[in-house]
Structure formats: C-alpha cells, structure tokens
VONULUM-718123 format. One record per residue (C-alpha): residue number from 0; x, y, z. Coordinates in nm, 3 decimals. Layout:
<nodes>
+-----+---------+---------+---------+
|   n |      c1 |      c2 |      c3 |
+-----+---------+---------+---------+
| NUM |       X |       Y |       Z |
...
+-----+---------+---------+---------+
</nodes>
This chain:
<nodes>
+-----+---------+---------+---------+
|   n |      c1 |      c2 |      c3 |
+-----+---------+---------+---------+
|   0 |  -0.028 |  -0.007 |  -0.025 |
|   1 |   0.082 |   0.356 |  -0.025 |
|   2 |   0.243 |   0.600 |   0.221 |
|   3 |  -0.128 |   0.741 |   0.232 |
|   4 |  -0.273 |   0.438 |   0.187 |
|   5 |  -0.087 |   0.341 |   0.529 |
|   6 |  -0.180 |   0.626 |   0.710 |
|   7 |  -0.611 |   0.581 |   0.642 |
|   8 |  -0.542 |   0.215 |   0.760 |
|   9 |  -0.349 |   0.336 |   1.074 |
|  10 |  -0.617 |   0.573 |   1.126 |
|  11 |  -0.413 |   0.868 |   1.107 |
|  12 |  -0.580 |   1.087 |   0.901 |
|  13 |  -0.915 |   1.301 |   0.994 |
|  14 |  -0.897 |   1.680 |   0.832 |
|  15 |  -0.709 |   1.700 |   0.518 |
|  16 |  -0.629 |   2.031 |   0.281 |
|  17 |  -0.551 |   2.033 |  -0.034 |
|  18 |  -0.647 |   1.866 |  -0.344 |
|  19 |  -0.304 |   1.689 |  -0.417 |
|  20 |  -0.246 |   1.553 |  -0.047 |
|  21 |  -0.249 |   1.215 |  -0.157 |
|  22 |  -0.007 |   1.288 |  -0.426 |
|  23 |   0.211 |   1.498 |  -0.200 |
|  24 |   0.218 |   1.235 |   0.088 |
|  25 |   0.327 |   0.997 |  -0.169 |
|  26 |   0.588 |   1.175 |  -0.313 |
|  27 |   0.822 |   1.096 |  -0.003 |
|  28 |   1.009 |   1.434 |  -0.022 |
|  29 |   0.779 |   1.757 |   0.133 |
|  30 |   0.891 |   1.979 |   0.364 |
|  31 |   0.653 |   2.000 |   0.672 |
|  32 |   0.594 |   2.075 |   1.019 |
|  33 |   0.420 |   2.018 |   1.324 |
|  34 |   0.424 |   2.232 |   1.631 |
|  35 |   0.380 |   2.275 |   1.994 |
|  36 |   0.330 |   2.554 |   2.267 |
|  37 |   0.608 |   2.534 |   2.536 |
|  38 |   0.361 |   2.487 |   2.871 |
|  39 |   0.590 |   2.260 |   3.015 |
|  40 |   0.941 |   2.158 |   3.003 |
|  41 |   0.830 |   1.783 |   2.877 |
|  42 |   0.583 |   1.679 |   2.625 |
|  43 |   0.372 |   1.398 |   2.738 |
|  44 |   0.252 |   1.100 |   2.577 |
|  45 |  -0.043 |   1.268 |   2.451 |
|  46 |   0.162 |   1.410 |   2.201 |
|  47 |   0.353 |   1.100 |   2.078 |
|  48 |   0.081 |   1.025 |   1.857 |
|  49 |   0.179 |   1.340 |   1.653 |
|  50 |   0.552 |   1.280 |   1.720 |
|  51 |   0.599 |   0.906 |   1.641 |
|  52 |   0.359 |   1.014 |   1.279 |
|  53 |   0.597 |   1.291 |   1.219 |
|  54 |   0.851 |   1.031 |   1.249 |
|  55 |   0.685 |   0.767 |   1.035 |
|  56 |   0.694 |   1.065 |   0.734 |
|  57 |   1.057 |   1.149 |   0.804 |
|  58 |   1.133 |   0.766 |   0.737 |
|  59 |   0.980 |   0.783 |   0.413 |
|  60 |   1.174 |   1.055 |   0.298 |
|  61 |   0.999 |   1.368 |   0.379 |
|  62 |   1.181 |   1.641 |   0.594 |
|  63 |   1.033 |   1.761 |   0.932 |
|  64 |   1.024 |   2.091 |   1.117 |
|  65 |   0.942 |   2.080 |   1.461 |
|  66 |   0.809 |   2.398 |   1.576 |
|  67 |   0.846 |   2.520 |   1.974 |
|  68 |   0.641 |   2.816 |   1.991 |
|  69 |   0.848 |   3.048 |   2.170 |
|  70 |   0.606 |   3.294 |   2.070 |
|  71 |   0.264 |   3.170 |   2.087 |
|  72 |   0.308 |   2.984 |   2.431 |
|  73 |   0.343 |   3.345 |   2.558 |
|  74 |   0.002 |   3.407 |   2.444 |
|  75 |  -0.153 |   3.079 |   2.488 |
|  76 |  -0.388 |   2.878 |   2.259 |
|  77 |  -0.769 |   2.898 |   2.346 |
|  78 |  -0.888 |   2.654 |   2.550 |
|  79 |  -1.273 |   2.558 |   2.540 |
|  80 |  -1.357 |   2.640 |   2.897 |
|  81 |  -1.153 |   2.940 |   3.028 |
|  82 |  -0.821 |   3.171 |   2.924 |
|  83 |  -0.521 |   3.018 |   3.007 |
|  84 |  -0.261 |   3.157 |   3.242 |
|  85 |   0.018 |   3.378 |   3.117 |
|  86 |   0.375 |   3.195 |   3.148 |
|  87 |   0.702 |   3.441 |   3.213 |
|  88 |   0.925 |   3.453 |   2.957 |
|  89 |   1.179 |   3.286 |   3.166 |
|  90 |   0.970 |   3.004 |   3.234 |
|  91 |   0.874 |   2.969 |   2.850 |
|  92 |   1.254 |   3.017 |   2.736 |
|  93 |   1.316 |   2.720 |   3.002 |
|  94 |   1.032 |   2.501 |   2.865 |
|  95 |   1.162 |   2.569 |   2.520 |
|  96 |   1.499 |   2.407 |   2.590 |
|  97 |   1.376 |   2.101 |   2.741 |
|  98 |   1.168 |   2.014 |   2.476 |
|  99 |   1.408 |   2.101 |   2.197 |
| 100 |   1.643 |   1.880 |   2.363 |
| 101 |   1.388 |   1.583 |   2.452 |
| 102 |   1.288 |   1.586 |   2.071 |
| 103 |   1.611 |   1.589 |   1.943 |
| 104 |   1.661 |   1.292 |   2.145 |
| 105 |   1.352 |   1.116 |   2.013 |
| 106 |   1.475 |   1.189 |   1.624 |
| 107 |   1.798 |   1.141 |   1.746 |
| 108 |   1.928 |   1.471 |   1.585 |
| 109 |   1.771 |   1.419 |   1.247 |
| 110 |   1.511 |   1.687 |   1.261 |
| 111 |   1.490 |   2.071 |   1.245 |
| 112 |   1.362 |   2.239 |   1.577 |
| 113 |   1.315 |   2.619 |   1.546 |
| 114 |   1.101 |   2.857 |   1.774 |
| 115 |   0.870 |   3.086 |   1.627 |
| 116 |   0.984 |   3.368 |   1.893 |
| 117 |   1.317 |   3.415 |   1.666 |
| 118 |   1.061 |   3.543 |   1.344 |
| 119 |   0.799 |   3.697 |   1.570 |
| 120 |   0.979 |   3.925 |   1.839 |
| 121 |   1.064 |   4.198 |   1.603 |
| 122 |   0.747 |   4.256 |   1.437 |
| 123 |   0.579 |   4.573 |   1.574 |
| 124 |   0.209 |   4.568 |   1.570 |
| 125 |   0.152 |   4.820 |   1.287 |
| 126 |   0.348 |   4.588 |   1.047 |
| 127 |   0.158 |   4.291 |   1.196 |
| 128 |  -0.174 |   4.397 |   1.151 |
| 129 |  -0.091 |   4.519 |   0.763 |
| 130 |   0.105 |   4.209 |   0.691 |
| 131 |  -0.103 |   3.927 |   0.869 |
| 132 |  -0.447 |   4.148 |   1.002 |
| 133 |  -0.546 |   4.288 |   0.670 |
| 134 |  -0.577 |   3.935 |   0.477 |
| 135 |  -0.804 |   3.745 |   0.772 |
| 136 |  -1.159 |   3.857 |   0.791 |
| 137 |  -1.304 |   3.881 |   1.188 |
| 138 |  -1.625 |   3.685 |   1.053 |
| 139 |  -1.369 |   3.406 |   0.935 |
| 140 |  -1.225 |   3.388 |   1.306 |
| 141 |  -1.541 |   3.391 |   1.483 |
| 142 |  -1.679 |   3.101 |   1.275 |
| 143 |  -1.384 |   2.898 |   1.423 |
| 144 |  -1.503 |   2.628 |   1.639 |
| 145 |  -1.249 |   2.731 |   1.952 |
| 146 |  -1.380 |   3.061 |   1.945 |
| 147 |  -1.754 |   3.037 |   1.886 |
| 148 |  -1.730 |   2.794 |   2.236 |
| 149 |  -1.560 |   3.079 |   2.389 |
| 150 |  -1.809 |   3.346 |   2.327 |
| 151 |  -2.049 |   3.285 |   2.564 |
| 152 |  -1.810 |   3.306 |   2.856 |
| 153 |  -1.592 |   3.576 |   2.707 |
| 154 |  -1.253 |   3.538 |   2.527 |
| 155 |  -0.950 |   3.778 |   2.552 |
| 156 |  -0.842 |   3.985 |   2.241 |
| 157 |  -0.472 |   3.820 |   2.283 |
| 158 |  -0.630 |   3.440 |   2.266 |
| 159 |  -0.876 |   3.529 |   1.998 |
| 160 |  -0.537 |   3.635 |   1.785 |
| 161 |  -0.386 |   3.347 |   1.850 |
| 162 |  -0.482 |   3.203 |   1.488 |
| 163 |  -0.311 |   3.490 |   1.334 |
| 164 |   0.018 |   3.393 |   1.512 |
| 165 |  -0.030 |   3.025 |   1.414 |
| 166 |  -0.110 |   3.121 |   1.062 |
| 167 |   0.150 |   3.350 |   1.055 |
| 168 |   0.423 |   3.043 |   1.126 |
| 169 |   0.271 |   2.864 |   0.825 |
| 170 |   0.350 |   3.148 |   0.625 |
| 171 |   0.703 |   3.223 |   0.734 |
| 172 |   0.821 |   2.851 |   0.702 |
| 173 |   0.630 |   2.834 |   0.343 |
| 174 |   0.841 |   3.120 |   0.222 |
| 175 |   1.163 |   3.035 |   0.411 |
| 176 |   1.189 |   2.663 |   0.410 |
| 177 |   1.001 |   2.541 |   0.137 |
| 178 |   0.742 |   2.393 |   0.425 |
| 179 |   0.430 |   2.320 |   0.218 |
| 180 |   0.253 |   2.077 |   0.469 |
| 181 |   0.137 |   2.130 |   0.814 |
| 182 |   0.060 |   1.766 |   1.031 |
| 183 |  -0.124 |   1.869 |   1.409 |
| 184 |  -0.405 |   1.674 |   1.583 |
| 185 |  -0.736 |   1.746 |   1.501 |
| 186 |  -0.790 |   1.995 |   1.768 |
| 187 |  -0.556 |   2.253 |   1.553 |
| 188 |  -0.769 |   2.258 |   1.233 |
| 189 |  -0.920 |   2.556 |   1.304 |
| 190 |  -0.497 |   2.754 |   1.319 |
| 191 |  -0.382 |   2.549 |   1.064 |
| 192 |  -0.683 |   2.666 |   0.778 |
| 193 |  -0.588 |   3.024 |   0.870 |
| 194 |  -0.224 |   2.975 |   0.783 |
| 195 |  -0.349 |   2.815 |   0.460 |
| 196 |  -0.582 |   3.092 |   0.374 |
| 197 |  -0.296 |   3.300 |   0.427 |
| 198 |  -0.058 |   3.165 |   0.235 |
| 199 |  -0.351 |   3.137 |  -0.063 |
| 200 |  -0.426 |   3.505 |   0.015 |
| 201 |  -0.082 |   3.674 |   0.019 |
| 202 |   0.119 |   3.456 |  -0.208 |
| 203 |  -0.119 |   3.296 |  -0.436 |
| 204 |   0.017 |   2.980 |  -0.348 |
| 205 |  -0.144 |   2.648 |  -0.173 |
| 206 |  -0.062 |   2.469 |   0.105 |
| 207 |  -0.152 |   2.133 |   0.217 |
| 208 |  -0.242 |   1.960 |   0.571 |
| 209 |  -0.366 |   1.686 |   0.760 |
| 210 |  -0.487 |   1.612 |   1.100 |
| 211 |  -0.467 |   1.289 |   1.333 |
| 212 |  -0.771 |   1.244 |   1.566 |
| 213 |  -0.691 |   1.281 |   1.925 |
| 214 |  -0.656 |   0.918 |   2.106 |
| 215 |  -0.859 |   0.855 |   2.379 |
| 216 |  -0.892 |   0.576 |   2.612 |
| 217 |  -1.171 |   0.302 |   2.645 |
| 218 |  -1.362 |   0.614 |   2.901 |
| 219 |  -1.327 |   0.839 |   2.636 |
| 220 |  -1.055 |   1.046 |   2.831 |
| 221 |  -0.755 |   1.142 |   2.592 |
| 222 |  -0.445 |   0.867 |   2.623 |
| 223 |  -0.172 |   0.902 |   2.825 |
| 224 |  -0.372 |   1.057 |   3.115 |
| 225 |  -0.360 |   0.865 |   3.463 |
| 226 |  -0.567 |   0.966 |   3.767 |
| 227 |  -0.575 |   1.338 |   3.626 |
| 228 |  -0.181 |   1.327 |   3.540 |
| 229 |  -0.005 |   1.359 |   3.246 |
| 230 |   0.259 |   1.089 |   3.170 |
| 231 |   0.576 |   1.294 |   3.079 |
| 232 |   0.790 |   1.143 |   2.779 |
| 233 |   1.092 |   1.227 |   3.005 |
| 234 |   1.167 |   0.914 |   3.174 |
| 235 |   1.290 |   1.118 |   3.489 |
| 236 |   0.903 |   1.233 |   3.560 |
| 237 |   0.737 |   0.936 |   3.429 |
| 238 |   0.941 |   0.607 |   3.462 |
| 239 |   0.960 |   0.359 |   3.225 |
| 240 |   0.804 |   0.132 |   3.456 |
| 241 |   0.519 |   0.345 |   3.508 |
| 242 |   0.463 |   0.364 |   3.112 |
| 243 |   0.479 |   0.037 |   3.123 |
| 244 |   0.199 |  -0.015 |   3.366 |
| 245 |  -0.016 |   0.221 |   3.174 |
| 246 |   0.042 |   0.044 |   2.839 |
| 247 |   0.033 |  -0.332 |   2.921 |
| 248 |  -0.317 |  -0.223 |   3.121 |
| 249 |  -0.483 |  -0.090 |   2.763 |
| 250 |  -0.797 |  -0.217 |   2.708 |
| 251 |  -0.883 |  -0.454 |   2.468 |
| 252 |  -1.105 |  -0.295 |   2.276 |
| 253 |  -0.828 |  -0.005 |   2.169 |
| 254 |  -0.490 |  -0.190 |   2.203 |
| 255 |  -0.564 |  -0.266 |   1.806 |
| 256 |  -0.579 |   0.102 |   1.770 |
| 257 |  -0.290 |   0.166 |   1.959 |
| 258 |  -0.093 |  -0.097 |   1.794 |
| 259 |  -0.155 |   0.126 |   1.486 |
| 260 |  -0.105 |   0.484 |   1.605 |
| 261 |   0.229 |   0.381 |   1.823 |
| 262 |   0.432 |   0.145 |   1.662 |
| 263 |   0.633 |   0.070 |   1.339 |
| 264 |   0.500 |  -0.284 |   1.308 |
| 265 |   0.379 |  -0.369 |   0.964 |
| 266 |   0.001 |  -0.388 |   0.918 |
| 267 |   0.056 |  -0.771 |   0.856 |
| 268 |   0.266 |  -0.804 |   1.204 |
| 269 |   0.007 |  -0.605 |   1.364 |
| 270 |  -0.306 |  -0.849 |   1.225 |
| 271 |  -0.105 |  -1.134 |   1.322 |
| 272 |  -0.058 |  -0.992 |   1.686 |
| 273 |  -0.436 |  -0.955 |   1.717 |
| 274 |  -0.517 |  -1.265 |   1.585 |
| 275 |  -0.294 |  -1.454 |   1.857 |
| 276 |  -0.424 |  -1.194 |   2.100 |
| 277 |  -0.785 |  -1.269 |   2.055 |
| 278 |  -0.723 |  -1.670 |   2.064 |
| 279 |  -0.622 |  -1.628 |   2.448 |
| 280 |  -0.629 |  -1.217 |   2.545 |
| 281 |  -0.597 |  -1.332 |   2.885 |
| 282 |  -0.227 |  -1.360 |   2.835 |
| 283 |  -0.242 |  -0.991 |   2.721 |
| 284 |   0.014 |  -1.046 |   2.383 |
| 285 |  -0.092 |  -0.731 |   2.212 |
| 286 |  -0.050 |  -0.480 |   2.557 |
| 287 |   0.315 |  -0.639 |   2.573 |
| 288 |   0.371 |  -0.622 |   2.232 |
| 289 |   0.251 |  -0.253 |   2.221 |
| 290 |   0.421 |  -0.193 |   2.594 |
| 291 |   0.769 |  -0.315 |   2.416 |
| 292 |   0.762 |  -0.141 |   2.113 |
| 293 |   0.645 |   0.189 |   2.237 |
| 294 |   0.921 |   0.211 |   2.506 |
| 295 |   1.182 |   0.073 |   2.247 |
| 296 |   1.141 |   0.345 |   2.036 |
| 297 |   1.077 |   0.634 |   2.283 |
| 298 |   1.364 |   0.500 |   2.582 |
| 299 |   1.609 |   0.236 |   2.383 |
| 300 |   1.572 |  -0.134 |   2.471 |
| 301 |   1.758 |  -0.079 |   2.803 |
| 302 |   1.485 |   0.090 |   2.969 |
| 303 |   1.207 |  -0.192 |   2.818 |
| 304 |   1.416 |  -0.448 |   2.996 |
| 305 |   1.436 |  -0.231 |   3.290 |
| 306 |   1.064 |  -0.172 |   3.307 |
| 307 |   0.990 |  -0.509 |   3.263 |
| 308 |   1.232 |  -0.667 |   3.511 |
| 309 |   1.052 |  -0.429 |   3.788 |
| 310 |   0.749 |  -0.547 |   3.665 |
| 311 |   0.791 |  -0.909 |   3.715 |
| 312 |   0.983 |  -0.904 |   4.057 |
| 313 |   0.682 |  -0.719 |   4.184 |
| 314 |   0.434 |  -0.968 |   4.022 |
| 315 |   0.617 |  -1.226 |   4.154 |
| 316 |   0.704 |  -1.077 |   4.493 |
| 317 |   1.078 |  -1.110 |   4.486 |
| 318 |   1.164 |  -0.749 |   4.587 |
| 319 |   1.486 |  -0.804 |   4.669 |
| 320 |   1.620 |  -0.837 |   4.298 |
| 321 |   1.582 |  -0.502 |   4.253 |
| 322 |   1.797 |  -0.216 |   4.302 |
| 323 |   1.753 |   0.102 |   4.466 |
| 324 |   1.721 |   0.316 |   4.151 |
| 325 |   1.430 |   0.021 |   4.030 |
| 326 |   1.265 |   0.094 |   4.348 |
| 327 |   1.270 |   0.464 |   4.320 |
| 328 |   1.099 |   0.432 |   3.978 |
| 329 |   0.869 |   0.154 |   4.054 |
| 330 |   0.700 |   0.367 |   4.407 |
| 331 |   0.837 |   0.720 |   4.352 |
| 332 |   0.440 |   0.797 |   4.321 |
| 333 |   0.397 |   0.650 |   4.651 |
| 334 |   0.460 |   0.914 |   4.964 |
| 335 |   0.748 |   0.775 |   5.167 |
| 336 |   0.728 |   0.723 |   5.537 |
| 337 |   1.025 |   0.837 |   5.707 |
| 338 |   1.206 |   0.597 |   5.970 |
| 339 |   1.464 |   0.738 |   6.167 |
| 340 |   1.561 |   0.429 |   6.371 |
| 341 |   1.533 |   0.049 |   6.360 |
| 342 |   1.135 |   0.028 |   6.468 |
| 343 |   0.888 |  -0.254 |   6.559 |
| 344 |   0.661 |  -0.395 |   6.268 |
| 345 |   0.347 |  -0.254 |   6.443 |
| 346 |   0.462 |   0.074 |   6.549 |
| 347 |   0.547 |   0.126 |   6.179 |
| 348 |   0.219 |  -0.012 |   6.039 |
| 349 |   0.048 |   0.241 |   6.245 |
| 350 |   0.241 |   0.513 |   6.226 |
| 351 |   0.274 |   0.507 |   5.845 |
| 352 |  -0.100 |   0.463 |   5.831 |
| 353 |  -0.040 |   0.150 |   5.670 |
| 354 |  -0.318 |   0.013 |   5.916 |
| 355 |  -0.571 |   0.204 |   6.109 |
| 356 |  -0.451 |   0.058 |   6.448 |
| 357 |  -0.215 |  -0.146 |   6.645 |
| 358 |  -0.527 |  -0.412 |   6.660 |
| 359 |  -0.546 |  -0.394 |   6.323 |
| 360 |  -0.201 |  -0.448 |   6.249 |
| 361 |  -0.148 |  -0.753 |   6.459 |
| 362 |  -0.432 |  -0.904 |   6.272 |
| 363 |  -0.258 |  -0.873 |   5.915 |
| 364 |   0.067 |  -1.014 |   6.067 |
| 365 |  -0.114 |  -1.345 |   6.245 |
| 366 |  -0.290 |  -1.348 |   5.898 |
| 367 |   0.028 |  -1.363 |   5.634 |
| 368 |  -0.115 |  -1.072 |   5.493 |
| 369 |   0.229 |  -0.825 |   5.544 |
| 370 |   0.548 |  -0.880 |   5.313 |
| 371 |   0.882 |  -0.704 |   5.381 |
| 372 |   1.111 |  -0.668 |   5.112 |
| 373 |   0.881 |  -0.932 |   4.953 |
| 374 |   0.919 |  -1.155 |   5.292 |
| 375 |   0.621 |  -1.264 |   5.447 |
| 376 |   0.612 |  -1.149 |   5.819 |
| 377 |   0.415 |  -1.321 |   6.126 |
| 378 |   0.622 |  -1.213 |   6.407 |
| 379 |   0.452 |  -0.955 |   6.606 |
| 380 |   0.818 |  -0.883 |   6.759 |
| 381 |   0.962 |  -0.819 |   6.376 |
| 382 |   1.209 |  -0.518 |   6.400 |
| 383 |   1.259 |  -0.304 |   6.041 |
| 384 |   1.604 |  -0.262 |   6.028 |
| 385 |   1.756 |   0.009 |   5.846 |
| 386 |   2.043 |  -0.255 |   5.708 |
| 387 |   1.801 |  -0.472 |   5.568 |
| 388 |   1.688 |  -0.219 |   5.355 |
| 389 |   1.771 |  -0.213 |   4.975 |
| 390 |   1.957 |   0.116 |   4.911 |
| 391 |   1.714 |   0.331 |   5.188 |
| 392 |   1.403 |   0.176 |   5.131 |
| 393 |   1.212 |  -0.108 |   5.283 |
| 394 |   0.889 |  -0.208 |   5.054 |
| 395 |   0.624 |  -0.345 |   5.289 |
| 396 |   0.285 |  -0.504 |   5.089 |
| 397 |  -0.045 |  -0.579 |   5.288 |
| 398 |  -0.252 |  -0.789 |   5.109 |
| 399 |  -0.170 |  -0.916 |   4.746 |
| 400 |  -0.139 |  -0.575 |   4.562 |
| 401 |  -0.098 |  -0.280 |   4.838 |
| 402 |   0.282 |  -0.167 |   4.836 |
| 403 |   0.406 |   0.108 |   5.091 |
| 404 |   0.763 |   0.260 |   5.108 |
| 405 |   0.967 |   0.322 |   5.396 |
| 406 |   1.238 |   0.552 |   5.371 |
| 407 |   1.555 |   0.549 |   5.619 |
| 408 |   1.710 |   0.840 |   5.687 |
+-----+---------+---------+---------+
</nodes>
C-alpha cells in the first residue's frame, strides 16, 4: 500500500486540506512541520501520536520541522473552557530548551527544531496588522469552532488573535523553508486553515495539511492521562516502569488502535499479533507488544528491559532482586514514610497509616498478610532495620497488591 493508504489504515488522517494532498504525501519528499507550545518542560505521551507520525513521514523521506512556540506560548492557544494563565518569558524559554532537547533525542538529531519567537519578536503591531491582519476577516475568525465555544463566556483579544500568530508561522516557514504542509492533532484544525488561507491570499500559493484524531482511552479520556496526571515523555518525570504499567493495562477494545498509531510494526505484523491475542486474551500479547515497541522506540531497549524486570519482580513478590533505583522508579508516585531508627513492625504499620490501629496491624501480621521486601512476616516482634533495606528503602506489601514505601533516613 502507499504511504497515504497506510496512514489511512492506521487511522492517522482525519481532516485534510489540498486537492493533491495524497500525491504530496506519496511523493516522499515534502518539507512539513508539526508544532507545540512550551507549556511545560516536557511533552507527554498524548503528544506522542503526533511525534510518531512525524517520525513515520520522516522515515519515508519527508523532511520534518518541529516548531516549539516560544512566541505563541507567551499568548496561549484558546481552550474550550477558560482563559489560559500567562507564562513568564523565563519559564517559556526554559520549557523551550527542555522540549528542544527532548525531540532532538527522540529523532536522534535528525530533525530541525525552530522557535517562532525568533521571527516574531521584532515585528511591531502595525507591521503585523498590515502583513497578516489585513488578510484575515473577523467573521472568518468568529466561525472557528474554538472561538465559537468561548463567545458566551468571553475571550480576550490575545487569545482571539492566537490563530493569526499560528497562521503567520505557516506563512513564514512556507516562504523561508519551502514548508508546504502542516501536520497536527485535530484540535488545531482551525489554526491550520488560517495559515493555509493566509498563504493563498498573500502568496497566491496552495498549501497542504492533515490532522490526526485525538487518541482516547476506553473511557473517552485523552490517551496518556493517569488519575488526572499526564504521563511524561521525560523518563525522570514518568519512569519507563510507570509507562509500562499504563500500556500493559490498555483495554482490549483499544489495543489494536494503539498498535497502529504508536508502533512501526507493519500491517501484517499487527494483524498477526491481534489474531494470536484474540485466541487467548488473558495472555495480553497485544498489550505486551505495545509496551515493548512504545518504550523501546521512546527510551531504548535497556529502559524497556528495566521496566519489564521491575514489573516481573513486583508480580512475583521477589523484591530483593530490585536495585535501589528500581525501587525509586516503581514507587516514586507513592508517599514515603521516613524512618529515623529501627522500629517494631506494629509501630511502623500504624505510624505510617498502613493499618488503622495496632489491633488491625497485629491481625494482618498474624494472617500472613504483611510482606517486608518480599518476605512474609508473621512475627509480632519483628524489627524493621535499616541494615536490611534495599539501599535506603524498605518495601511493605499489605495483602496482594497494596505497596508502601519506608525511607530510612
């Protein structure tokens, strides 16, 4: 199948612009861009469906430009609900540097990263209104979906004008780098069409674009959200183990979609995996392949093997095989109870709020429901000692799945 046909098969094309878009995509030689604003110093895995599509296009011969919006980030893309808070210049600059390094690592240096602040900072308001504002009708802007949804609650002129800034980005890249196509998530369609319209009216040229549908979980939430928190591409913010756990627990109804979107497995390989998966779903073959491909592509094979090792150790209860850094990666989202000196197990269980009372603590110990670093403890006089810790950590498991972290200080 052609590249365009494969993108359609993978569910990666939603909105399109340009009569010859299919021909442009199949030409395998177009310069295109994808952009994001530096609202944090790391991207999260919700961005990764876009980034991996950019990588897919690049692997086939297209030339990607990744735009990190140092200018647009100072304004803020309108949200459906409320105005964004203004981010300081210093914060935007710091975030830009973090994201720039991140995407360069992901693409192994084979990508051009640009900052729209570089070509926006010296434009005065009169020049911008003459060169951009003159070509875009207010009624056209009011008809944008995101603007429509904010009219009842109100929208500032700054956010109202955001689409002009992004449209100008496309115009600038078209003129200076022969960038003829933009690729984004579907929530950016209104901003994309502003750029295409500006190029057409100002230059008399045609530009191209397509959007990718937002990837959702089986509850209709954006992919990559865990208990309301983003899963970051920075492994220091979200460990490979945490990412592994999220992916391995993907719902059966969504895992085929995720394999198509987030991996470079061929259509034949994906169909073969799904056939075997559906024969014995309890083995979670598709989820395991998703986690392997995703983490290996993002962080490398060593990080995938590390995540797998931690997961298997926790599943088997063999905590002692883990290193101190593994403990940190596996449990960093849990609160730590700090222990300054050796202490009786019953006192620790109650003081760390693992059990609600000493009576309950004694019951759990007597019922063999408490494990210390993988060993079941049924001795009420057992002392939790720093010398037996894994590095500076002691891991307590209550029942089959509830873990607690004791940090020796």
